[in-house]
N, C-alpha and C positions, 0 to 999 in steps of 0.2 A: 419572554414567550419562545416557546419552539418553533420554527420556522418548518412547514412544508416544502420540499423541493419542485419544484415544477413538474407533473406527470402527464408528456406530450408524445404522439404519434413521432417515431423515427424521423428526424430532422432531416433535409440534404446533407449532404457533404458540406457546402458552403455554410449553410447556417450553422452544423456542428462546430465548424474550427470559428467561425467567427463571434459564435453567440456563446459560446458553452467552453471550448479549448481555451481560446485565448482570454475571455473574463473570467477563467477559471470559475465556472457555475457548475454545480451538483443538480441533476438532475434524474427525471427517471424517465427510460424513452419505452414505450412499447412497439410490437411489431418490427423489431430493427431486423430478426431473422425469419419474418414471415415470407413463410412456402420452402426455406432452407431445412434438409433432414433432420437437424438438428430440434425443430419443432415436435418429430414424432417421439420425442421422449421426454414429454413434458408430465408424465405421471412415473413412478419411481416403477412401476412393475414393466412400462415398458422399457422403461430405459436397462432396466436389471436383465430385458429379456434380450437387448442386443449388444450393452455393454458389459454384461456380467461378470466376463472373465476379464475385463482391463485390469492388468496390473497396477497396482496404487502402494506406497510408501506414508504410513499413517505415525505421525509423532504426537507427543505432548505440545500441547499450547507453549508459547512464549512465558506465560503468566502462572503456571503450574508451578504447585509449592510453593507462592509468593517470590515467582522469578529465580527459584533455586538454580535454574541452568545457567545465570550469572554468577554467581558466587564464585568466590577464588578456589578451584581445585575442583569444581562440578565435573563429573565425568558427563558424557555425550547424551543427550536427549534419546530417551529411548526412541527406535523407529523398527516398525515392523513390516515387512513386504507381506501384501494380500492382494485378493482383486476385489473389485467393486462389489462383485456381490458378496464375498468373505466377508466383506469388512460390515456391510448391513445385515447379514444375518446374525451377527452379536451385538451387543450393546456394549462397543469398546467406548473407553474413556477416551481414547486418541482423535484425532483429526488429521484429514488430510488438507493439507496447506502449502500453497505455492510450490505443487510440482507441476513440471511440463504436458500441457496437455498430451494425449497420445496421440497418434497421426489417426487413429482410429475413429479419436471424437474430433479432433481437429479439423477434419475433410468434412467435418457435417455444419461448418457455418464461416462465412467469411463477409468481408465487408467492403468490397472491390471499389466502391465511389469513395468509402472514405481513404483507401489507402493511397489511391490515388491523389487526394489532397491533402494529405498530409505525409506523403513519401516524397522520395526523390531528396535531394540537396537541400539546406545541410542536415536532413535528417539520419538518424540510424534507423534501424530496423523492427518492427513489430513485433514480439512473443506474446504467448498463450500460456497460462495456467489452472490448474484445475483445483476445485477445493469441495471435500465430501465431509458432512458431519452428521451427528444423529441428534435427534429433536433434544433442545436442555443444554448443547454445547453451546460454548460462547468463542470466538475470535476477537480477543481484546481490543481496548484503543492501541492505534498506533500509524505512523505514515507511512508508505512504502520509502524503502530506502533509495531505489533505484532512481524517483524522481521522474516515473514514467505518471502521463494519464493512463486510466483505467476505465475501460468498459467491461462491469462484472454482469455477465449474463446467468437470470436462475433458470436452471434447467428442468430440476422438477423439486418440489418443495417449497416450504415458505421461510422467509429469513427477516427478521428485522434490522433495518440499518441505519445506523447513526453518522451522519459528517459533523466534524468540527472543522472550523477556516484554521489554515496556520496561523492566522493573526493572534488567535486565542493560546497559542502554545505555550504562553509562559502559563495560564492556570490548569493545565495539565499535570501537573508533577512530570515533567518529561524527564525521558532518562533512555539517551541515544533516540532511535526513533520510534522509542515505546512511552505510554504512558503507565504510571504507577497507581493511580485511579483504575478502581473496577468497575464501572458502572453495572454491571448484571448482579452487583450486590446490593445494590440501593435500595432502599424501598420506593414505592411507587412514587409519594410525595417529596423525597428526594432527588430521584431523579428525574421530577419533572422541574423541579429549582434546578438543578443543576445542569439539566438540560438547556433552560433558557437563561443561566449563568454565562455557558461557555458558545450564546448564540449558536446552538446547533440546529442540525435541518436530520428530521428523522422520518422515516417512510417501511412499509411494509413490501418486500417483492415477492411477487408471486411469480408460478411458472410463466417464462417468455416476456417479463420484464429483463430490462438492462440500464443498470445506474451508472453514471455516469461518475468517477470520483478523480476531480481535479488533480493536477500536479500536486505532491507534497500533504493534500489534506489528510485529516486524522479518520480514521473508520472505525467502528464497532460492528460487529456482528453478531447476532444472536439466532441461533438455529431454532426456531418456532417447530418446525417439522422437521424430518430425516431431509437433506437437502442434498444438492448436486449443483453446481457454480462451474461456468467456464467463464475466464477474462480475456479480453484483447489487451495487451499494454502495447500503448501508442510509442510512437518514436519520439526521440528527443532532439534538441540541437546541441550544437558540441557545447556548449556552458553547461547545460544540465547533464548532458554527457559525462560531462569531466569531474562534476562534483559529484553526480551519483555512482561512479565508478567503485566496485569492491574494496578498493585500497586506499580509499578516503572516508574518515572517521565520521561518525553523524551526528548531528546535534539538531535540538531544535533549533536553533538560530540558521543553520545550513538549509534547514527545510523550509524557513520564511525566506531564504534567499533563492531557493528554487521555482516559490510559487512565484516570486517577480518577472520569472523568464518562462510563462508557460508555453510558449508557442515553439511548436519543432519545426517549422518551416521556415524560421528568419531570427534572425539576433540584432537588437540595436546595437549602438555604438559603445553602450555601456557594456552591455555582454561581451563585446571581442576586448573590450580592455580587461574585463573581470576575468575573462576565460586565459588572456594573455598571465596575469596575473596567478592566478590558481596553477598554470602549466610552470610556472617559475618555481613555484613553491613545490612542487611534486618533482621538479629536478634539482633542488638544493642537494649540494654535494655530502651533507654530512650525514650523520646515520639515521636511522628509521625513525627513533626519540624523537630527534633534533629535529624533521620534516614534520611528525604530527605536532611540536610544538608551534612552528613555525605554520603550520595550515592553520590550529586555532586560532592564531593571532589574525590571518587572513580571513577567517569565519567572521571574526569578531568585526573585522573591518568593513567585510563586505554586508554584514547585517545593518551595522551602525547607516550606510551609506545608501542602501536600496531599501531599507525597512524603516524609516522615520517615522518616529511617533509611537512606535512598539517599545512595550518592557524592555529595559536594560537585564534585567535580572529574571530568572523563573522561579516560581514558590517552590520550595524546598520540602522535601519529605525525610523527617530526621527518623523517623519510626522504623524503615529498614535499611539492614547494615548492606545496601548497593552502592558502590562505586564505579561511574565510567570509565575514570583513569585503571583503574584495575581491570576491566575488560580492555580496552584501549591495549594496555602493558601487555595481555595475553597474546591479543591479534598478534601483535607486532612481534612477539615470540615466535609464534607459529607461521610467520611469512605472510600474512594476510593485509596488514597494513604497512604501507610507504617502505616497501622490501628495496633491496638493492636494483 
């Protein structure tokens, strides 16, 4: 059976940390930004009147063309610079995904109480990203590779959001931090069956709603209407920050490991020991390829130790000629992973 996440008034900072962040519990909060300027943008017309000149970059979603961007010798994804108003004037096939929120919009919302409760040592800082898409578009199933918990706020429009727990990763045909499944293409009956099979939670986000997506939770978004969203990306503790760095290759096992340390304000003794192991691996004096192989061994060790009872292997999809090793090799060659 598909679960429905709790839909509650925005909790206090202490309750947010203890009940949702530390427990890795998804939820929808209402009135989180009540009385703040961002509430004035809850219709498309109102938002475009005030924010229409915001510069944005729109790109092809990562699952376009059967995940074509990840195939060998793939050209860079198409990217177009435009404005928020210009984007919504055309029926573009592109989406604005993960763009840093422009200062003009970022200044219209904040959570100072949450910042105080989740800030300070040993946390790193907060971040914010912007998302825009036309009705009918999809941001396919994935988990965020930086391993931050996320508050996703629906500015205008309506979105359908699906959460899948990290413990279900092996069922999702995982490819790095992406799923090769395309839930948006399932029939309604197949969708209901699949949502129950992976113990998913599902809800509709309305203007003014804020979804909490815990660390390493898989999520899938469907744009029921033209929509604008922004998020606040929570801090991380040193362990999740280390494994969530851009220079570390991402796998479904590493996502499960990250989900076992969701508290940005503290680390356990196991976290500290495992952080030392990760740092030793990253400092290994060999080649980038050797560091990748050693990190893969480290990830498997951490997964076995920190995630007992979860599957040893993921279900494979042999119908697509996609290979994680090929992508990782390309990222090594580009100096992204395990550089000198």
